Every structure is written in structure tokens, then in C-alpha cells.
C-alpha positions in Angstrom: -7.9 -2.7 -5.2 -7.4 -0.4 -8.1 -5.3 -0.6 -11.3 -3.2 2.2 -12.7 -2.4 1.7 -16.4 0.8 3.2 -17.5 3.4 1.5 -19.8 2.7 -1.5 -17.6 -0.2 -2.0 -15.1 0.4 -1.3 -11.4 -2.0 -2.3 -8.6 -2.7 -0.4 -5.4 -4.9 -0.5 -2.3 -6.0 2.9 -1.1 -5.6 3.3 2.6 -8.7 4.5 4.5 -8.7 8.2 5.3 -8.5 7.7 9.1 -5.4 5.4 8.8 -3.9 7.8 6.3 -4.2 10.7 8.8 -2.5 8.7 11.5 0.3 7.7 9.2 0.7 11.3 7.9 1.1 12.5 11.5 4.2 10.3 11.8 5.4 10.7 8.2 8.3 13.0 9.0 9.8 10.3 11.2 9.0 7.4 8.9 9.7 8.6 5.3 12.9 7.8 3.5 12.3 10.5 0.9 9.6 11.9 -1.4 7.0 11.2 1.3 7.0 7.4 0.7 7.0 5.3 3.9 8.4 1.8 4.1 6.0 -0.9 5.3 5.8 -4.6 5.9 2.5 -6.0 4.8 0.5 -9.2 5.0 -2.5 -10.2 3.0 -3.9 -13.6 3.8 -0.9 -15.9 4.1 1.4 -13.7 2.0 4.0 -11.4 3.7 5.7 -8.6 1.6 7.6 -5.4 1.9 6.8 -2.2 0.0 6.3 1.5 0.6 3.2 3.6 1.0 2.8 6.4 -1.6 1.0 9.6 -0.7 -1.6 10.8 -3.3 -4.6 13.1 -2.9 -4.5 13.1 0.9 -4.4 9.3 1.4 -1.7 6.7 1.1 -1.7 4.0 -1.5 -0.2 0.5 -0.9 1.4 -0.9 -4.0 0.6 -4.6 -4.6 3.2 -6.7 -6.3 2.1 -9.4 -8.8 3.6 -12.1 -6.5 1.2 -11.0 -3.8 -1.7 -10.4 -6.2 -1.4 -13.9 -7.7 -0.7 -15.7 -4.5 -3.9 -14.3 -2.9 -6.1 -14.3 -6.0 -6.7 -10.5 -5.8 -8.8 -8.8 -8.4 -9.3 -5.2 -9.4 -12.3 -3.8 -7.5 -11.9 -6.3 -4.6 -12.1 -5.0 -1.0 -8.8 -6.3 0.6 -7.9 -6.6 4.2 -4.2 -5.9 4.8 -2.1 -5.8 7.9 0.8 -3.3 7.8 3.6 -2.3 10.0 4.9 1.2 9.1 8.5 2.3 9.2 9.8 -1.2 8.7 
């Protein structure tokens, strides 16, 4: 997990390149604008909804504080996440 520091911090999980390529192949059918793709996600016991954001050839999964705190996620951690795209 990485942190982007703007006016307030945001947290993201970069998707692996292979998964990003598969998603990109379907992006035109899945996006609701600006290339973002709605997803349902699950980390540990926590379900959430968000949208993948394309950047530098891969997709980034935003992680809300509610998810981060519930699953004790830290910057730099390798995180396993289950996603359903186009949800």
C-alpha cells in the first residue's frame, strides 16, 4: 500500500501489471468516465466499493480509512485484495 500526500493523505494499492492489462482490455465496457472503473472489493473481512484509477500503465485501488483501520493496513504493506470489476 502506498500513500499520496496532498492536502490530505490518500492510500492506494497498485494493481499488478498482469491484472491491469486484463482490466484495460475491458476498460471501454466498464468505465463510467475518465477511465475509472467501479469495483467491489474485499480485504480480510471488510467489503467496500470504490473505483480503480488508471495511472502510469497500471490501475490503483483507493483504500478508504474505514477499510484501512478495520484491517490494520500500513503504508508499505503487501495487501491481498479480492475485486469484482464493473460492479
